[in-house]
C-alpha positions in Angstrom: 95.0 67.9 78.9 97.9 67.1 81.3 101.3 68.7 81.3 104.4 66.6 81.0 106.5 68.2 83.7 109.5 66.1 82.7 109.6 68.1 79.5 111.9 71.1 80.1 110.0 73.4 77.8 106.6 72.6 79.4 108.1 72.9 82.9 109.7 76.3 82.0 106.4 77.6 80.5 104.6 76.5 83.7 107.1 78.3 85.9 106.7 81.4 83.8 102.9 81.2 84.1 103.0 80.8 87.9 105.5 83.7 88.2 103.3 85.9 86.1 100.2 85.0 88.2 102.2 85.8 91.4 103.4 89.1 90.0 99.8 90.1 89.0 98.5 89.3 92.5 101.4 91.2 94.1 100.6 94.3 91.9 96.9 94.2 92.8 97.7 93.8 96.5 100.2 96.7 96.3 97.6 98.8 94.6 95.0 98.1 97.3 97.5 98.9 100.1 98.6 102.1 98.4 95.1 103.3 97.7 94.0 102.5 101.2 97.0 104.4 102.6 96.4 107.4 100.3 92.7 107.5 101.5 93.8 107.4 105.2 92.4 103.9 105.7 89.0 104.6 104.2 89.4 101.9 101.7 88.1 101.6 98.1 84.7 100.4 97.0 84.9 97.0 95.4 83.3 98.1 92.2 85.5 101.1 91.9 88.6 99.0 92.2 87.3 96.5 89.6 86.5 99.3 87.2 90.1 100.5 87.4 91.4 96.9 86.8 88.8 95.4 84.4 90.8 95.9 81.2 93.6 93.7 82.6 91.8 90.5 83.5 88.4 88.9 83.8 85.9 89.4 86.5 86.4 85.8 87.6 90.1 86.4 88.0 89.4 89.6 90.0 86.9 87.9 92.4 89.3 85.0 92.9 92.1 87.4 93.8 89.9 89.3 96.2 88.8 86.1 97.9 92.4 84.9 98.2 93.5 88.2 99.7 90.7 87.8 102.3 91.7 84.3 103.1 95.3 85.4 103.5 94.2 88.2 105.9 95.5 91.0 103.7 92.2 92.8 103.1 88.8 93.1 104.7 85.5 94.0 103.0 82.6 95.5 104.8 79.7 97.2 103.1 81.4 96.6 99.8 84.5 98.6 100.8 87.9 97.0 100.6 90.4 97.9 103.2 94.1 96.8 103.6 94.7 95.0 106.9 97.9 93.3 105.9 101.5 94.4 106.6 102.4 98.1 106.1 104.5 99.0 103.2 108.2 98.9 103.9 109.9 102.3 103.8 
């Protein structure tokens, strides 16, 4: 199925979906950064993070986000522990 982006209703729905996806990714990135800071840079085990988030979206969505964060240079993962390596939180 293709979207008719000339249709204003379809276009607005698509914009809302993209905005929602961005906000979800931002919330997860903020959570990773805050948890890592709270734990003094010790990070969070991947499984523990997923367990905290699993009621909100699928495992496939979670792994896609984690992969994207790695590609963007926001997180690192070693020995299954995720650490924030992106910018520090603004005061």
